[in-house]
C-alpha positions in Angstrom: 172.2 89.3 86.7 168.8 91.0 86.9 165.8 89.0 85.5 163.2 91.0 83.9 159.5 90.1 84.1 157.9 89.1 80.9 155.2 91.7 80.1 151.7 90.3 80.4 150.0 92.7 77.9 148.9 92.1 74.5 149.1 93.9 71.2 145.6 94.2 69.8 144.8 93.7 66.2 141.4 93.9 64.2 138.2 95.3 65.4 138.1 93.7 68.9 138.9 96.7 70.9 136.2 98.8 69.1 133.6 96.0 69.3 134.1 95.6 73.1 133.6 99.2 73.7 130.4 99.5 71.4 129.0 96.4 73.1 129.6 97.7 76.7 127.9 100.9 75.7 124.8 99.2 74.4 124.7 96.8 77.4 124.9 99.4 80.0 122.4 101.9 78.4 120.1 99.2 77.3 120.0 97.3 80.6 120.2 100.1 83.0 116.4 100.5 83.2 115.9 96.6 83.8 116.6 95.7 87.4 118.1 94.1 89.1 121.7 93.6 88.6 123.3 91.4 91.1 125.0 93.2 94.0 128.7 93.0 94.5 128.2 91.8 98.2 125.3 89.8 99.8 126.6 89.1 103.3 129.5 90.6 105.4 128.8 94.1 103.7 131.0 97.0 104.6 130.7 100.6 103.9 131.9 102.1 100.4 135.6 102.3 100.8 137.1 104.5 98.1 140.4 103.2 96.6 139.6 99.6 97.2 139.3 97.3 94.1 136.1 95.5 94.8 135.0 93.9 91.7 135.9 92.6 88.2 134.3 91.8 84.8 135.4 89.4 82.4 134.6 90.4 78.8 134.6 87.2 76.8 133.8 85.8 73.4 132.9 82.4 74.6 131.1 82.1 77.8 131.0 78.4 78.0 134.6 78.0 77.5 135.6 80.6 80.2 133.2 78.8 82.6 134.8 75.5 81.9 138.3 76.9 82.5 137.7 78.9 85.6 135.4 76.3 87.1 138.2 73.6 86.8 141.1 75.9 87.9 139.5 77.8 90.7 136.3 75.9 91.5 134.3 79.0 90.7 130.5 78.6 90.1 128.3 80.6 87.9 124.7 82.0 88.0 123.0 83.5 84.9 120.8 86.6 85.0 118.6 88.0 82.1 117.1 86.4 79.2 118.1 86.2 75.5 121.5 85.5 73.8 123.6 87.6 76.2 122.7 87.0 79.8 125.0 88.3 82.5 126.9 85.7 84.5 127.6 86.2 88.2 130.8 84.4 89.3 131.1 83.0 92.9 133.9 81.7 95.0 132.7 79.5 97.9 129.3 81.0 97.3 130.5 84.6 97.5 130.1 87.0 94.5 133.5 88.1 93.2 133.1 89.0 89.6 130.8 89.0 86.6 131.1 87.9 83.0 129.8 89.8 79.9 129.7 88.2 76.3 131.1 90.2 73.6 131.7 89.5 69.8 135.3 88.9 68.7 136.2 88.9 65.0 138.6 86.4 63.4 141.3 89.0 63.3 141.2 89.5 67.1 144.4 88.3 69.0 142.7 88.4 72.2 139.2 87.2 72.9 138.8 87.8 76.5 140.0 90.4 79.0 139.6 91.1 82.6 138.5 94.5 83.9 138.9 95.5 87.6 136.5 98.0 89.3 137.6 100.4 91.9 135.2 101.7 94.7 134.9 105.6 94.6 132.8 108.1 96.6 131.4 109.9 93.6 131.4 108.3 90.1 130.5 111.5 88.3 133.5 113.2 90.0 135.9 110.4 89.2 135.0 110.5 85.5 135.4 114.2 85.4 138.8 113.8 87.1 139.9 111.3 84.4 138.8 113.5 81.6 140.6 116.5 83.2 143.9 114.6 83.7 144.2 113.2 80.3 142.3 109.9 80.5 139.2 108.7 78.7 135.6 108.3 79.7 134.6 105.4 77.6 131.1 104.8 79.3 129.6 107.7 81.0 128.4 107.2 84.6 125.3 105.2 84.6 122.9 103.8 87.3 122.6 100.0 87.2 119.7 99.1 89.6 120.8 96.6 92.3 124.6 97.2 91.5 125.1 101.0 91.9 126.6 103.8 89.8 129.4 102.9 87.4 131.6 104.2 84.7 134.2 102.6 82.3 137.3 104.6 82.1 141.0 104.6 80.7 144.0 106.1 82.2 146.3 108.5 80.2 148.3 105.4 79.0 145.0 103.8 77.9 144.9 101.0 80.6 141.2 100.4 81.2 139.4 100.2 84.5 136.1 100.8 86.1 134.9 102.7 89.0 131.7 102.1 91.1 129.7 103.4 94.1 128.0 100.3 95.2 124.3 100.5 96.0 124.5 98.1 99.1 128.2 98.9 100.2 131.5 97.1 99.5 132.4 93.6 100.2 134.0 93.2 103.8 137.6 94.3 104.0 139.2 91.0 105.0 142.0 88.8 104.0 140.9 87.2 100.7 140.0 83.5 100.7 141.6 81.1 98.4 140.0 81.8 95.0 139.4 85.4 95.7 141.2 88.4 94.3 144.3 89.2 96.2 146.2 92.0 94.5 146.0 94.4 91.4 149.1 96.0 89.7 149.3 98.3 86.8 152.1 97.8 84.3 152.9 101.1 83.0 155.4 103.2 81.0 155.7 105.6 83.9 155.1 104.4 87.3 155.3 108.0 88.9 152.9 109.6 86.5 150.4 106.8 86.8 150.6 106.6 90.6 149.8 110.4 90.6 146.9 110.0 88.2 145.2 107.2 90.4 146.1 109.1 93.6 143.7 111.9 92.2 140.8 109.5 92.1 141.1 108.0 95.6 142.9 108.9 99.0 146.0 107.0 98.0 149.4 107.6 99.5 152.2 106.9 97.0 155.0 104.6 98.6 158.2 103.5 96.8 158.3 99.7 96.9 161.7 98.9 95.4 161.6 96.8 92.3 160.2 93.5 91.0 163.0 91.6 89.1 164.4 94.9 87.8 161.1 96.7 87.3 160.5 99.8 89.5 157.4 99.6 91.7 155.3 101.9 93.7 152.4 101.1 96.0 149.1 103.0 96.1 148.3 102.8 99.9 145.4 103.9 102.2 146.4 104.4 105.9 149.7 102.6 105.3 148.0 99.6 103.7 148.8 98.8 100.0 145.8 98.6 97.8 147.5 98.3 94.4 150.9 98.4 92.7 152.3 100.2 89.7 155.2 98.8 88.0 157.3 100.5 85.3 157.9 98.5 82.2 159.1 101.6 80.4 158.6 100.4 76.9 156.6 102.8 74.8 155.7 100.1 72.1 153.8 98.0 74.8 150.3 98.7 76.0 149.8 99.5 79.6 147.4 97.2 81.4 146.1 96.1 84.8 147.0 92.7 85.9 144.8 91.0 88.6 146.0 88.1 90.9 143.9 85.5 92.5 144.9 83.9 95.9 145.7 80.2 95.5 146.6 77.5 98.2 149.1 75.6 96.0 150.7 77.5 93.1 152.1 74.5 91.4 148.9 72.5 91.6 147.0 75.5 90.3 149.5 75.7 87.3 148.9 72.1 86.6 145.1 72.7 86.4 145.7 75.8 84.3 147.6 73.6 81.6 144.9 70.8 81.9 142.0 73.2 81.3 143.7 74.5 78.2 145.4 77.7 79.6 149.0 78.8 79.1 151.7 80.0 81.7 153.3 83.2 80.6 155.4 83.7 83.7 156.6 80.7 85.7 157.4 81.0 89.3 160.9 82.3 89.9 162.8 83.1 93.1 163.6 86.5 91.5 160.0 87.5 91.4 158.1 87.9 94.8 160.2 84.9 96.3 158.7 82.4 93.6 155.2 82.7 95.0 153.5 84.2 91.9 152.9 83.3 88.3 151.0 84.8 85.3 148.9 82.8 83.1 146.3 83.2 80.2 143.0 81.5 79.9 142.1 79.6 76.5 140.7 82.9 75.2 143.8 85.1 75.9 142.8 86.9 79.1 145.8 87.3 81.4 145.5 86.6 85.2 148.0 86.5 88.1 148.2 83.7 90.6 149.8 84.3 94.2 150.4 81.7 96.7 150.2 84.1 99.8 149.6 83.1 103.5 148.1 85.4 106.1 151.6 85.7 107.9 153.4 87.1 104.7 154.9 90.6 105.0 152.4 93.3 104.5 152.7 95.2 101.3 154.3 92.6 99.1 151.2 91.7 97.2 148.0 92.7 99.1 
């Protein structure tokens, strides 16, 4: 009997989605002229590599609660930039920048008070935004220069899954095996895997590779030179929102799940032999943001969840 994966997305209610978009617009436009933004890489910097997912931002209603959770679960540390009530928070893993945190207001009616947004490296942000618009997506935040960071834009694909694109000012983080606590893999849960794979292949030099299925859900990989950079899994339910799910590499999956529960998070999908040999789980932080966990060694088969 095939076991289907519980879908990690959320149904959004209230004004939270609109408030988040408006805040991002104000933040980027208002802060673009006030350098510097922290760079996405400080050491071991490589060239801009289109198609790699090189950064993430957490939009969150309670920054202190998020710091407490992610610090306890992954040992991440945090550095604030800017003055006032809404400083930007740089997230570090073992001293290395891996993500940022942006506060946004959430109303009482909001089901979800936090969400992760991944950022893909592209050669030309303006061209990427134009391609998204031409292919039925949405340009939520027009391309803007953030001094110290690079040129960025906030977009949505034709199924409304949100993502960012960036051309880094200093170059991208080195293309190496992620350390424990780093981002390992990204997968898009979509209504049509083929359509969405074709959409993203227009933004970066991806080759589309059929990858079988994950517990009964058809999967394709977005690969560059034969190396998978992201996956697209077809959930096929028109009533569910499409969304990107982002995985962190962990040394011990069960121990990490224990810390998730102790820190106030929840486990949406428990490890199961039917799902990537029992090496992954999906959790939410106390504010509702979903995140994947993957116990992956350097000797695991290429393409499973890189």
